[in-house]
N, CA and C atoms as an extended XYZ file, in Angstrom:
594
Properties=species:S:1:pos:R:3:atomname:S:1:resname:S:1:resid:I:1 pbc="F F F"
N        -8.556       23.619        9.555 N   MET     1
C        -7.674       22.940        8.601 CA  MET     1
C        -8.301       22.968        7.219 C   MET     1
N        -7.447       23.008        6.209 N   ASP     2
C        -7.937       23.054        4.831 CA  ASP     2
C        -8.735       21.812        4.485 C   ASP     2
N        -9.741       21.983        3.655 N   LYS     3
C       -10.619       20.869        3.300 CA  LYS     3
C        -9.923       19.812        2.458 C   LYS     3
N        -8.842       20.187        1.752 N   ASP     4
C        -8.206       19.223        0.864 CA  ASP     4
C        -7.213       18.319        1.593 C   ASP     4
N        -7.204       18.346        2.904 N   ILE     5
C        -6.308       17.477        3.657 CA  ILE     5
C        -7.026       16.200        4.040 C   ILE     5
N        -8.003       15.810        3.298 N   ASN     6
C        -8.610       14.475        3.305 CA  ASN     6
C        -8.670       13.767        4.653 C   ASN     6
N        -9.167       14.463        5.673 N   ASN     7
C        -9.433       13.823        6.966 CA  ASN     7
C        -8.205       13.128        7.552 C   ASN     7
N        -7.095       13.851        7.624 N   ASN     8
C        -5.864       13.255        8.130 CA  ASN     8
C        -5.844       13.108        9.633 C   ASN     8
N        -6.842       13.637       10.339 N   SER     9
C        -6.809       13.607       11.791 CA  SER     9
C        -6.742       12.186       12.334 C   SER     9
N        -7.275       11.221       11.596 N   GLU    10
C        -7.267        9.855       12.100 CA  GLU    10
C        -5.910        9.177       11.969 C   GLU    10
N        -4.975        9.770       11.242 N   PHE    11
C        -3.708        9.107       11.002 CA  PHE    11
C        -2.588        9.580       11.909 C   PHE    11
N        -2.764       10.678       12.598 N   GLY    12
C        -1.717       11.149       13.475 CA  GLY    12
C        -0.734       12.073       12.793 C   GLY    12
N        -1.234       13.036       12.005 N   PHE    13
C        -0.379       13.984       11.344 CA  PHE    13
C        -0.516       15.345       12.001 C   PHE    13
N         0.250       16.284       11.493 N   ARG    14
C         0.189       17.641       11.999 CA  ARG    14
C        -0.353       18.570       10.928 C   ARG    14
N        -1.049       19.619       11.366 N   ASP    15
C        -1.523       20.657       10.471 CA  ASP    15
C        -0.288       21.363        9.910 C   ASP    15
N        -0.137       21.356        8.593 N   ALA    16
C         1.076       21.894        7.981 CA  ALA    16
C         1.254       23.381        8.242 C   ALA    16
N         0.170       24.122        8.421 N   SER    17
C         0.279       25.570        8.588 CA  SER    17
C         0.576       25.968       10.028 C   SER    17
N         0.047       25.221       10.997 N   SER    18
C         0.225       25.602       12.400 CA  SER    18
C         1.205       24.727       13.161 C   SER    18
N         1.458       23.510       12.644 N   GLY    19
C         2.328       22.590       13.364 CA  GLY    19
C         1.650       21.901       14.529 C   GLY    19
N         0.373       22.153       14.718 N   GLN    20
C        -0.357       21.561       15.832 CA  GLN    20
C        -0.771       20.128       15.512 C   GLN    20
N        -0.757       19.294       16.524 N   SER    21
C        -1.201       17.914       16.350 CA  SER    21
C        -2.688       17.901       16.023 C   SER    21
N        -3.077       17.022       15.084 N   VAL    22
C        -4.483       16.972       14.664 CA  VAL    22
C        -5.078       15.603       14.955 C   VAL    22
N        -4.560       14.899       15.943 N   HIS    23
C        -5.111       13.608       16.297 CA  HIS    23
C        -5.269       13.495       17.800 C   HIS    23
N        -6.062       12.538       18.217 N   SER    24
C        -6.336       12.333       19.627 CA  SER    24
C        -5.183       11.608       20.294 C   SER    24
N        -5.147       11.686       21.610 N   LEU    25
C        -4.144       10.967       22.382 CA  LEU    25
C        -4.281        9.466       22.148 C   LEU    25
N        -5.517        8.970       22.043 N   LYS    26
C        -5.742        7.547       21.804 CA  LYS    26
C        -5.097        7.094       20.499 C   LYS    26
N        -5.280        7.873       19.437 N   LYS    27
C        -4.696        7.501       18.147 CA  LYS    27
C        -3.170        7.585       18.199 C   LYS    27
N        -2.661        8.573       18.903 N   CYS    28
C        -1.208        8.714       19.044 CA  CYS    28
C        -0.613        7.504       19.755 C   CYS    28
N        -1.284        7.047       20.796 N   LEU    29
C        -0.816        5.876       21.529 CA  LEU    29
C        -0.901        4.609       20.682 C   LEU    29
N        -1.948        4.490       19.872 N   LEU    30
C        -2.097        3.336       18.994 CA  LEU    30
C        -0.960        3.256       17.981 C   LEU    30
N        -0.621        4.398       17.398 N   ILE    31
C         0.470        4.453       16.429 CA  ILE    31
C         1.792        4.066       17.099 C   ILE    31
N         2.011        4.596       18.293 N   ALA    32
C         3.239        4.267       19.026 CA  ALA    32
C         3.290        2.788       19.387 C   ALA    32
N         2.155        2.237       19.804 N   LEU    33
C         2.105        0.824       20.167 CA  LEU    33
C         2.393       -0.059       18.962 C   LEU    33
N         1.811        0.277       17.813 N   TRP    34
C         2.081       -0.502       16.613 CA  TRP    34
C         3.568       -0.443       16.255 C   TRP    34
N         4.204        0.697       16.438 N   GLY    35
C         5.629        0.803       16.173 CA  GLY    35
C         6.452       -0.149       17.038 C   GLY    35
N         6.073       -0.286       18.297 N   VAL    36
C         6.772       -1.205       19.202 CA  VAL    36
C         6.508       -2.651       18.796 C   VAL    36
N         5.242       -2.980       18.507 N   VAL    37
C         4.880       -4.341       18.114 CA  VAL    37
C         5.582       -4.723       16.816 C   VAL    37
N         5.618       -3.799       15.861 N   ARG    38
C         6.282       -4.076       14.580 CA  ARG    38
C         7.766       -4.367       14.788 C   ARG    38
N         8.408       -3.590       15.666 N   ALA    39
C         9.845       -3.753       15.896 CA  ALA    39
C        10.181       -5.018       16.671 C   ALA    39
N         9.347       -5.367       17.666 N   LEU    40
C         9.684       -6.461       18.574 CA  LEU    40
C         9.027       -7.801       18.240 C   LEU    40
N         7.824       -7.765       17.649 N   LEU    41
C         7.057       -8.998       17.460 CA  LEU    41
C         6.771       -9.341       15.999 C   LEU    41
N         6.913       -8.384       15.105 N   PHE    42
C         6.622       -8.601       13.686 CA  PHE    42
C         7.918       -8.820       12.894 C   PHE    42
N         8.779       -7.853       12.912 N   ARG    43
C         9.983       -7.896       12.071 CA  ARG    43
C        10.935       -9.054       12.400 C   ARG    43
N        11.146       -9.426       13.669 N   PRO    44
C        12.128      -10.491       13.960 CA  PRO    44
C        11.628      -11.911       13.690 C   PRO    44
N        10.409      -12.081       13.210 N   THR    45
C         9.838      -13.423       13.074 CA  THR    45
C        10.429      -14.173       11.890 C   THR    45
N        10.466      -15.516       11.979 N   PRO    46
C        10.911      -16.325       10.829 CA  PRO    46
C         9.991      -16.108        9.629 C   PRO    46
N        10.555      -16.199        8.448 N   LYS    47
C         9.802      -15.923        7.216 CA  LYS    47
C         8.517      -16.729        7.105 C   LYS    47
N         8.565      -18.021        7.502 N   ARG    48
C         7.411      -18.905        7.317 CA  ARG    48
C         6.297      -18.682        8.340 C   ARG    48
N         6.483      -17.782        9.275 N   LEU    49
C         5.491      -17.567       10.332 CA  LEU    49
C         4.433      -16.556        9.877 C   LEU    49
N         3.840      -16.819        8.718 N   TYR    50
C         2.859      -15.892        8.144 CA  TYR    50
C         1.649      -15.710        9.046 C   TYR    50
N         1.175      -16.788        9.653 N   PHE    51
C        -0.041      -16.723       10.472 CA  PHE    51
C         0.142      -15.761       11.634 C   PHE    51
N         1.345      -15.732       12.203 N   TRP    52
C         1.606      -14.849       13.346 CA  TRP    52
C         1.548      -13.384       12.906 C   TRP    52
N         2.148      -13.053       11.779 N   ARG    53
C         2.125      -11.670       11.311 CA  ARG    53
C         0.716      -11.244       10.909 C   ARG    53
N        -0.049      -12.170       10.320 N   ARG    54
C        -1.455      -11.862       10.012 CA  ARG    54
C        -2.214      -11.544       11.288 C   ARG    54
N        -1.970      -12.351       12.332 N   TRP    55
C        -2.671      -12.150       13.607 CA  TRP    55
C        -2.333      -10.791       14.213 C   TRP    55
N        -1.062      -10.425       14.190 N   LEU    56
C        -0.655       -9.124       14.727 CA  LEU    56
C        -1.315       -7.976       13.953 C   LEU    56
N        -1.303       -8.078       12.628 N   LEU    57
C        -1.909       -7.019       11.821 CA  LEU    57
C        -3.410       -6.908       12.070 C   LEU    57
N        -4.067       -8.043       12.224 N   ARG    58
C        -5.502       -8.018       12.503 CA  ARG    58
C        -5.803       -7.384       13.857 C   ARG    58
N        -4.931       -7.590       14.823 N   LEU    59
C        -5.104       -6.945       16.130 CA  LEU    59
C        -5.191       -5.432       15.999 C   LEU    59
N        -4.510       -4.911       14.980 N   PHE    60
C        -4.484       -3.468       14.752 CA  PHE    60
C        -5.414       -3.047       13.612 C   PHE    60
N        -6.357       -3.917       13.248 N   GLY    61
C        -7.430       -3.515       12.344 CA  GLY    61
C        -7.261       -3.843       10.883 C   GLY    61
N        -6.205       -4.557       10.496 N   ALA    62
C        -6.046       -4.920        9.082 CA  ALA    62
C        -7.130       -5.909        8.660 C   ALA    62
N        -7.584       -5.784        7.424 N   ASP    63
C        -8.600       -6.671        6.851 CA  ASP    63
C        -7.883       -7.678        5.954 C   ASP    63
N        -7.561       -8.852        6.526 N   LEU    64
C        -6.781       -9.862        5.818 CA  LEU    64
C        -7.510      -11.193        5.812 C   LEU    64
N        -7.395      -11.923        4.709 N   THR    65
C        -7.888      -13.297        4.685 CA  THR    65
C        -6.809      -14.206        5.277 C   THR    65
N        -7.123      -15.495        5.399 N   ASP    66
C        -6.172      -16.443        5.967 CA  ASP    66
C        -5.102      -16.884        4.972 C   ASP    66
N        -5.180      -16.419        3.743 N   LYS    67
C        -4.235      -16.851        2.711 CA  LYS    67
C        -3.500      -15.668        2.109 C   LYS    67
N        -2.953      -14.805        2.970 N   VAL    68
C        -2.090      -13.727        2.509 CA  VAL    68
C        -0.699      -13.954        3.090 C   VAL    68
N         0.302      -13.488        2.383 N   TYR    69
C         1.685      -13.787        2.741 CA  TYR    69
C         2.493      -12.492        2.765 C   TYR    69
N         2.975      -12.146        3.946 N   ILE    70
C         3.680      -10.882        4.148 CA  ILE    70
C         5.048      -11.177        4.744 C   ILE    70
N         6.087      -10.721        4.079 N   ASP    71
C         7.447      -10.929        4.557 CA  ASP    71
C         7.672      -10.142        5.854 C   ASP    71
N         8.501      -10.666        6.760 N   PRO    72
C         8.718       -9.958        8.031 CA  PRO    72
C         9.408       -8.605        7.884 C   PRO    72
N        10.118       -8.388        6.768 N   SER    73
C        10.801       -7.110        6.585 CA  SER    73
C         9.905       -6.013        6.008 C   SER    73
N         8.656       -6.342        5.680 N   VAL    74
C         7.728       -5.357        5.123 CA  VAL    74
C         7.422       -4.283        6.174 C   VAL    74
N         7.388       -3.048        5.731 N   ARG    75
C         7.029       -1.936        6.618 CA  ARG    75
C         5.605       -1.488        6.293 C   ARG    75
N         4.706       -1.746        7.204 N   ILE    76
C         3.306       -1.324        7.062 CA  ILE    76
C         3.063       -0.232        8.093 C   ILE    76
N         2.752        0.968        7.637 N   GLU    77
C         2.635        2.098        8.546 CA  GLU    77
C         1.387        2.026        9.427 C   GLU    77
N         0.228        1.774        8.808 N   TYR    78
C        -1.043        1.814        9.536 CA  TYR    78
C        -1.876        0.591        9.168 C   TYR    78
N        -1.810       -0.477        9.967 N   PRO    79
C        -2.511       -1.720        9.614 CA  PRO    79
C        -3.999       -1.528        9.368 C   PRO    79
N        -4.628       -0.607       10.078 N   TRP    80
C        -6.079       -0.410        9.940 CA  TRP    80
C        -6.452        0.149        8.572 C   TRP    80
N        -5.486        0.528        7.759 N   ASN    81
C        -5.759        1.013        6.404 CA  ASN    81
C        -5.310        0.020        5.331 C   ASN    81
N        -5.214       -1.261        5.694 N   LEU    82
C        -4.757       -2.269        4.736 CA  LEU    82
C        -5.797       -3.372        4.574 C   LEU    82
N        -6.098       -3.696        3.316 N   LYS    83
C        -6.958       -4.818        2.995 CA  LYS    83
C        -6.250       -5.695        1.968 C   LYS    83
N        -6.196       -7.025        2.247 N   MET    84
C        -5.580       -7.974        1.314 CA  MET    84
C        -6.489       -9.180        1.140 C   MET    84
N        -6.599       -9.652       -0.097 N   SER    85
C        -7.462      -10.787       -0.419 CA  SER    85
C        -6.642      -12.059       -0.595 C   SER    85
N        -7.333      -13.186       -0.794 N   ASP    86
C        -6.702      -14.502       -0.861 CA  ASP    86
C        -5.529      -14.553       -1.833 C   ASP    86
N        -4.462      -15.199       -1.374 N   HIS    87
C        -3.272      -15.492       -2.182 CA  HIS    87
C        -2.527      -14.243       -2.640 C   HIS    87
N        -2.766      -13.124       -1.973 N   SER    88
C        -1.961      -11.933       -2.257 CA  SER    88
C        -0.714      -11.962       -1.382 C   SER    88
N         0.323      -11.253       -1.812 N   SER    89
C         1.579      -11.291       -1.064 CA  SER    89
C         2.322       -9.968       -1.181 C   SER    89
N         3.159       -9.716       -0.151 N   ILE    90
C         4.025       -8.535       -0.139 CA  ILE    90
C         5.440       -9.009        0.153 C   ILE    90
N         6.373       -8.674       -0.752 N   GLY    91
C         7.743       -9.153       -0.656 CA  GLY    91
C         8.626       -8.336        0.259 C   GLY    91
N         9.860       -8.786        0.397 N   ARG    92
C        10.773       -8.227        1.381 CA  ARG    92
C        11.072       -6.748        1.137 C   ARG    92
N        11.139       -6.034        2.243 N   GLU    93
C        11.499       -4.618        2.286 CA  GLU    93
C        10.549       -3.711        1.517 C   GLU    93
N         9.349       -4.204        1.206 N   ALA    94
C         8.337       -3.322        0.612 CA  ALA    94
C         7.851       -2.336        1.678 C   ALA    94
N         7.404       -1.172        1.220 N   TRP    95
C         6.908       -0.136        2.142 CA  TRP    95
C         5.458        0.166        1.773 C   TRP    95
N         4.565       -0.170        2.693 N   ILE    96
C         3.141        0.123        2.522 CA  ILE    96
C         2.849        1.386        3.328 C   ILE    96
N         2.980        2.511        2.664 N   TYR    97
C         2.834        3.823        3.323 CA  TYR    97
C         1.376        4.253        3.185 C   TYR    97
N         0.533        3.586        3.977 N   ASN    98
C        -0.911        3.710        3.799 CA  ASN    98
C        -1.527        4.796        4.669 C   ASN    98
N        -1.198        6.030        4.315 N   LEU    99
C        -1.843        7.184        4.936 CA  LEU    99
C        -3.329        7.209        4.599 C   LEU    99
N        -3.694        6.618        3.494 N   ALA   100
C        -5.084        6.349        3.114 CA  ALA   100
C        -5.203        4.845        2.868 C   ALA   100
N        -6.410        4.387        2.590 N   HIS   101
C        -6.680        2.958        2.434 CA  HIS   101
C        -5.912        2.374        1.242 C   HIS   101
N        -5.298        1.220        1.450 N   ILE   102
C        -4.646        0.476        0.367 CA  ILE   102
C        -5.263       -0.911        0.302 C   ILE   102
N        -5.726       -1.282       -0.890 N   GLU   103
C        -6.353       -2.588       -1.105 CA  GLU   103
C        -5.542       -3.383       -2.133 C   GLU   103
N        -5.220       -4.625       -1.780 N   ILE   104
C        -4.467       -5.512       -2.650 CA  ILE   104
C        -5.344       -6.716       -2.970 C   ILE   104
N        -5.664       -6.907       -4.239 N   GLY   105
C        -6.618       -7.926       -4.659 CA  GLY   105
C        -6.063       -9.335       -4.585 C   GLY   105
N        -6.937      -10.313       -4.837 N   GLU   106
C        -6.531      -11.715       -4.753 CA  GLU   106
C        -5.531      -12.060       -5.853 C   GLU   106
N        -4.582      -12.922       -5.498 N   PHE   107
C        -3.504      -13.357       -6.385 CA  PHE   107
C        -2.630      -12.199       -6.864 C   PHE   107
N        -2.669      -11.069       -6.178 N   ALA   108
C        -1.800       -9.935       -6.516 CA  ALA   108
C        -0.472      -10.076       -5.778 C   ALA   108
N         0.609       -9.659       -6.435 N   THR   109
C         1.944       -9.760       -5.857 CA  THR   109
C         2.596       -8.380       -5.808 C   THR   109
N         3.026       -8.003       -4.611 N   ILE   110
C         3.815       -6.794       -4.413 CA  ILE   110
C         5.238       -7.269       -4.148 C   ILE   110
N         6.145       -7.026       -5.074 N   SER   111
C         7.497       -7.586       -4.990 CA  SER   111
C         8.394       -6.795       -4.043 C   SER   111
N         9.639       -7.242       -3.947 N   ALA   112
C        10.611       -6.650       -3.027 CA  ALA   112
C        10.841       -5.166       -3.312 C   ALA   112
N        10.909       -4.407       -2.221 N   ARG   113
C        11.266       -2.989       -2.232 CA  ARG   113
C        10.293       -2.103       -3.006 C   ARG   113
N         9.095       -2.585       -3.247 N   VAL   114
C         8.040       -1.744       -3.839 CA  VAL   114
C         7.558       -0.754       -2.779 C   VAL   114
N         7.215        0.446       -3.204 N   THR   115
C         6.584        1.424       -2.316 CA  THR   115
C         5.181        1.733       -2.836 C   THR   115
N         4.184        1.504       -1.987 N   LEU   116
C         2.816        1.969       -2.253 CA  LEU   116
C         2.598        3.171       -1.355 C   LEU   116
N         2.596        4.347       -1.937 N   CYS   117
C         2.581        5.603       -1.175 CA  CYS   117
C         1.241        6.313       -1.340 C   CYS   117
N         0.429        6.290       -0.289 N   ALA   118
C        -0.929        6.843       -0.365 CA  ALA   118
C        -1.029        8.271        0.158 C   ALA   118
N         0.100        8.951        0.275 N   GLY   119
C         0.058       10.337        0.731 CA  GLY   119
C         1.171       11.163        0.126 C   GLY   119
N         0.902       12.462       -0.043 N   SER   120
C         1.897       13.391       -0.558 CA  SER   120
C         1.558       14.783       -0.028 C   SER   120
N         2.187       15.796       -0.571 N   HIS   121
C         1.931       17.168       -0.163 CA  HIS   121
C         1.554       18.003       -1.378 C   HIS   121
N         0.683       18.975       -1.163 N   ASP   122
C         0.295       19.882       -2.229 CA  ASP   122
C         1.384       20.950       -2.371 C   ASP   122
N         2.281       20.719       -3.324 N   TYR   123
C         3.432       21.609       -3.491 CA  TYR   123
C         3.052       22.955       -4.106 C   TYR   123
N         1.794       23.110       -4.580 N   THR   124
C         1.367       24.382       -5.163 CA  THR   124
C         0.963       25.387       -4.095 C   THR   124
N         0.945       24.965       -2.836 N   ARG   125
C         0.562       25.854       -1.748 CA  ARG   125
C         1.737       26.054       -0.810 C   ARG   125
N         1.845       27.236       -0.279 N   LYS   126
C         2.986       27.582        0.562 CA  LYS   126
C         3.101       26.683        1.787 C   LYS   126
N         1.966       26.286        2.354 N   SER   127
C         1.978       25.454        3.565 CA  SER   127
C         2.191       23.971        3.261 C   SER   127
N         2.234       23.606        1.977 N   THR   128
C         2.372       22.211        1.517 CA  THR   128
C         1.556       21.232        2.358 C   THR   128
N         0.221       21.427        2.392 N   PRO   129
C        -0.610       20.544        3.218 CA  PRO   129
C        -0.587       19.107        2.717 C   PRO   129
N        -0.772       18.194        3.637 N   LEU   130
C        -0.796       16.775        3.308 CA  LEU   130
C        -2.070       16.425        2.547 C   LEU   130
N        -1.918       15.618        1.500 N   VAL   131
C        -3.048       15.123        0.712 CA  VAL   131
C        -2.936       13.605        0.657 C   VAL   131
N        -4.001       12.907        1.001 N   THR   132
C        -3.990       11.441        0.980 CA  THR   132
C        -5.047       10.916        0.020 C   THR   132
N        -4.700        9.843       -0.704 N   LYS   133
C        -5.630        9.213       -1.638 CA  LYS   133
C        -5.413        7.707       -1.618 C   LYS   133
N        -6.475        6.912       -1.698 N   PRO   134
C        -6.340        5.451       -1.634 CA  PRO   134
C        -5.679        4.857       -2.876 C   PRO   134
N        -5.128        3.668       -2.710 N   ILE   135
C        -4.508        2.906       -3.797 CA  ILE   135
C        -5.186        1.551       -3.870 C   ILE   135
N        -5.429        1.081       -5.096 N   LYS   136
C        -5.984       -0.256       -5.292 CA  LYS   136
C        -5.145       -1.017       -6.307 C   LYS   136
N        -4.701       -2.215       -5.915 N   VAL   137
C        -3.967       -3.109       -6.808 CA  VAL   137
C        -4.911       -4.249       -7.165 C   VAL   137
N        -5.232       -4.395       -8.438 N   GLY   138
C        -6.266       -5.324       -8.883 CA  GLY   138
C        -5.894       -6.788       -8.753 C   GLY   138
N        -6.901       -7.638       -8.869 N   ASN   139
C        -6.716       -9.089       -8.802 CA  ASN   139
C        -5.713       -9.558       -9.853 C   ASN   139
N        -4.813      -10.452       -9.450 N   GLY   140
C        -3.872      -11.043      -10.388 CA  GLY   140
C        -2.761      -10.133      -10.869 C   GLY   140
N        -2.654       -8.939      -10.305 N   SER   141
C        -1.633       -8.000      -10.755 CA  SER   141
C        -0.287       -8.291      -10.106 C   SER   141
N         0.764       -7.830      -10.746 N   TRP   142
C         2.112       -7.993      -10.227 CA  TRP   142
C         2.822       -6.648      -10.319 C   TRP   142
N         3.214       -6.124       -9.155 N   VAL   143
C         4.012       -4.901       -9.101 CA  VAL   143
C         5.449       -5.345       -8.834 C   VAL   143
N         6.308       -5.215       -9.832 N   ALA   144
C         7.658       -5.786       -9.760 CA  ALA   144
C         8.597       -4.932       -8.913 C   ALA   144
N         9.751       -5.490       -8.639 N   SER   145
C        10.706       -4.951       -7.671 CA  SER   145
C        11.011       -3.463       -7.849 C   SER   145
N        10.990       -2.757       -6.725 N   SER   146
C        11.412       -1.356       -6.617 CA  SER   146
C        10.510       -0.369       -7.362 C   SER   146
N         9.325       -0.799       -7.762 N   ALA   147
C         8.377        0.145       -8.361 CA  ALA   147
C         7.841        1.084       -7.280 C   ALA   147
N         7.427        2.270       -7.697 N   PHE   148
C         6.866        3.284       -6.793 CA  PHE   148
C         5.490        3.665       -7.307 C   PHE   148
N         4.469        3.480       -6.468 N   VAL   149
C         3.084        3.769       -6.854 CA  VAL   149
C         2.598        4.978       -6.073 C   VAL   149
N         2.178        6.010       -6.780 N   LEU   150
C         1.768        7.272       -6.169 CA  LEU   150
C         0.349        7.207       -5.609 C   LEU   150
N        -0.045        8.202       -4.800 N   PRO   151
C        -1.390        8.229       -4.217 CA  PRO   151
C        -2.488        8.261       -5.279 C   PRO   151
N        -3.595        7.597       -4.966 N   GLY   152
C        -4.786        7.654       -5.804 CA  GLY   152
C        -4.770        6.745       -7.013 C   GLY   152
N        -3.801        5.840       -7.109 N   ILE   153
C        -3.640        5.007       -8.303 CA  ILE   153
C        -4.471        3.731       -8.200 C   ILE   153
N        -5.089        3.353       -9.320 N   ASN   154
C        -5.737        2.054       -9.485 CA  ASN   154
C        -4.966        1.256      -10.530 C   ASN   154
N        -4.514        0.070      -10.148 N   ILE   155
C        -3.839       -0.823      -11.078 CA  ILE   155
C        -4.836       -1.909      -11.458 C   ILE   155
N        -5.107       -2.045      -12.742 N   GLY   156
C        -6.149       -2.946      -13.222 CA  GLY   156
C        -5.832       -4.415      -12.988 C   GLY   156
N        -6.865       -5.234      -13.021 N   ASP   157
C        -6.702       -6.677      -12.838 CA  ASP   157
C        -5.709       -7.239      -13.855 C   ASP   157
N        -4.842       -8.142      -13.377 N   ASN   158
C        -3.879       -8.868      -14.212 CA  ASN   158
C        -2.840       -7.982      -14.901 C   ASN   158
N        -2.692       -6.755      -14.420 N   ALA   159
C        -1.655       -5.877      -14.975 CA  ALA   159
C        -0.295       -6.253      -14.389 C   ALA   159
N         0.762       -5.929      -15.137 N   VAL   160
C         2.139       -6.084      -14.654 CA  VAL   160
C         2.794       -4.711      -14.678 C   VAL   160
N         3.363       -4.320      -13.536 N   ILE   161
C         4.100       -3.062      -13.440 CA  ILE   161
C         5.586       -3.411      -13.396 C   ILE   161
N         6.350       -2.959      -14.380 N   GLY   162
C         7.752       -3.330      -14.498 CA  GLY   162
C         8.612       -2.835      -13.353 C   GLY   162
N         9.735       -3.488      -13.134 N   ALA   163
C        10.666       -3.121      -12.073 CA  ALA   163
C        11.114       -1.672      -12.216 C   ALA   163
N        11.197       -0.991      -11.086 N   CYS   164
C        11.680        0.394      -10.989 CA  CYS   164
C        10.763        1.408      -11.671 C   CYS   164
N         9.557        1.010      -12.042 N   SER   165
C         8.617        1.949      -12.658 CA  SER   165
C         8.077        2.931      -11.614 C   SER   165
N         7.685        4.111      -12.084 N   VAL   166
C         7.027        5.109      -11.241 CA  VAL   166
C         5.623        5.302      -11.789 C   VAL   166
N         4.637        4.860      -11.019 N   VAL   167
C         3.256        4.841      -11.502 CA  VAL   167
C         2.564        6.133      -11.075 C   VAL   167
N         2.314        7.002      -12.043 N   THR   168
C         1.757        8.321      -11.774 CA  THR   168
C         0.288        8.453      -12.191 C   THR   168
N        -0.232        7.424      -12.876 N   ARG   169
C        -1.639        7.436      -13.266 CA  ARG   169
C        -2.155        6.001      -13.293 C   ARG   169
N        -3.473        5.843      -13.374 N   ASP   170
C        -4.071        4.510      -13.386 CA  ASP   170
C        -3.523        3.678      -14.541 C   ASP   170
N        -3.339        2.379      -14.277 N   MET   171
C        -2.861        1.458      -15.297 CA  MET   171
C        -3.972        0.478      -15.678 C   MET   171
N        -4.138        0.185      -16.981 N   PRO   172
C        -5.254       -0.662      -17.438 CA  PRO   172
C        -5.038       -2.130      -17.102 C   PRO   172
N        -6.105       -2.873      -17.103 N   LYS   173
C        -6.038       -4.298      -16.810 CA  LYS   173
C        -5.350       -5.054      -17.945 C   LYS   173
N        -4.718       -6.170      -17.562 N   GLU   174
C        -4.156       -7.147      -18.506 CA  GLU   174
C        -3.076       -6.574      -19.422 C   GLU   174
N        -2.407       -5.513      -18.959 N   MET   175
C        -1.336       -4.899      -19.751 CA  MET   175
C        -0.022       -4.967      -18.998 C   MET   175
N         1.080       -5.078      -19.737 N   ILE   176
C         2.406       -4.885      -19.174 CA  ILE   176
C         2.715       -3.397      -19.276 C   ILE   176
N         3.083       -2.812      -18.152 N   CYS   177
C         3.299       -1.373      -18.068 CA  CYS   177
C         4.664       -1.128      -17.427 C   CYS   177
N         5.395       -0.130      -17.892 N   ALA   178
C         6.727        0.116      -17.346 CA  ALA   178
C         7.169        1.530      -17.673 C   ALA   178
N         8.192        1.974      -16.944 N   GLY   179
C         8.832        3.252      -17.245 CA  GLY   179
C         8.632        4.286      -16.156 C   GLY   179
N         9.247        5.444      -16.374 N   ASN   180
C         9.113        6.597      -15.489 CA  ASN   180
C         8.876        7.829      -16.358 C   ASN   180
N         7.598        8.237      -16.485 N   PRO   181
C         6.414        7.666      -15.834 CA  PRO   181
C         5.979        6.356      -16.492 C   PRO   181
N         5.315        5.526      -15.714 N   CYS   182
C         4.864        4.222      -16.177 CA  CYS   182
C         3.797        4.372      -17.270 C   CYS   182
N         3.932        3.545      -18.326 N   LYS   183
C         2.975        3.576      -19.438 CA  LYS   183
C         2.659        2.151      -19.875 C   LYS   183
N         1.445        1.906      -20.367 N   PRO   184
C         1.127        0.589      -20.941 CA  PRO   184
C         1.983        0.330      -22.172 C   PRO   184
N         2.507       -0.910      -22.284 N   ILE   185
C         3.385       -1.261      -23.396 CA  ILE   185
C         2.752       -2.285      -24.319 C   ILE   185
N         2.250       -3.382      -23.753 N   LYS   186
C         1.650       -4.426      -24.578 CA  LYS   186
C         0.747       -5.289      -23.713 C   LYS   186
N        -0.067       -6.119      -24.367 N   TRP   187
C        -0.927       -7.046      -23.652 CA  TRP   187
C        -0.085       -8.071      -22.911 C   TRP   187
N        -0.489       -8.402      -21.690 N   ARG   188
C         0.238       -9.404      -20.909 CA  ARG   188
C         0.102      -10.790      -21.539 C   ARG   188
N        -1.117      -11.208      -21.772 N   LEU   189
C        -1.446      -12.471      -22.432 CA  LEU   189
C        -2.758      -12.254      -23.145 C   LEU   189
N        -3.227      -13.265      -23.813 N   ASP   190
C        -4.553      -13.161      -24.425 CA  ASP   190
C        -5.583      -12.865      -23.353 C   ASP   190
N        -6.390      -11.821      -23.544 N   GLY   191
C        -7.339      -11.401      -22.516 CA  GLY   191
C        -8.333      -12.464      -22.117 C   GLY   191
N        -8.796      -13.252      -23.088 N   VAL   192
C        -9.777      -14.307      -22.773 CA  VAL   192
C        -9.146      -15.362      -21.882 C   VAL   192
N        -7.895      -15.704      -22.174 N   GLU   193
C        -7.202      -16.722      -21.374 CA  GLU   193
C        -7.062      -16.265      -19.917 C   GLU   193
N        -6.692      -14.998      -19.712 N   LEU   194
C        -6.541      -14.497      -18.350 CA  LEU   194
C        -7.862      -14.459      -17.607 C   LEU   194
N        -8.899      -14.013      -18.269 N   GLN   195
C       -10.185      -13.896      -17.608 CA  GLN   195
C       -10.762      -15.248      -17.223 C   GLN   195
N       -10.430      -16.276      -17.982 N   ASN   196
C       -10.981      -17.611      -17.702 CA  ASN   196
C       -10.074      -18.465      -16.831 C   ASN   196
N        -8.910      -17.912      -16.466 N   ALA   197
C        -7.971      -18.697      -15.649 CA  ALA   197
C        -8.531      -18.907      -14.259 C   ALA   197
N        -8.225      -20.058      -13.661 N   ASP   198
C        -8.663      -20.348      -12.291 CA  ASP   198
C        -7.837      -19.557      -11.295 C   ASP   198
């Protein structure tokens, strides 16, 4: 397999050139089991049952604190590639497509219908091999409704990503950013005030 396919064997993908499975039977069964658990035990739960969804995700390897809030309609592909810190949250119908590691910092908010997409294909090659890169959402950041964040992106602490934005490059801390492609527009608040906030 090509070297630029970033160790996809652990995620349960196929070699784009041969179509052959590149993961073990154990990993395939784990992915299938999580799909059943997500459908039967995660998604149908009442909204306020955050502790139960945290427990299910931890069973499958997610790194979560006791103060994270995930809506039952959220689609998390691979729990073992998710890390969330205190007071972070993911809103309804968000898609955490974590083919690579995704980290969400403390007090960060992922709003409704946001997509964090940690994988894509190399369209410059005939076989369009899969390429995966991690995503990090900084402390205190807010990714607003229906934004799309591409693989390999770092969103700085206290940044705001506007609704429906497409984030194609790293966004700086403490800035309001928006558009397609997303660009920094103005300071969110006085930088000293944000840094000293509790």
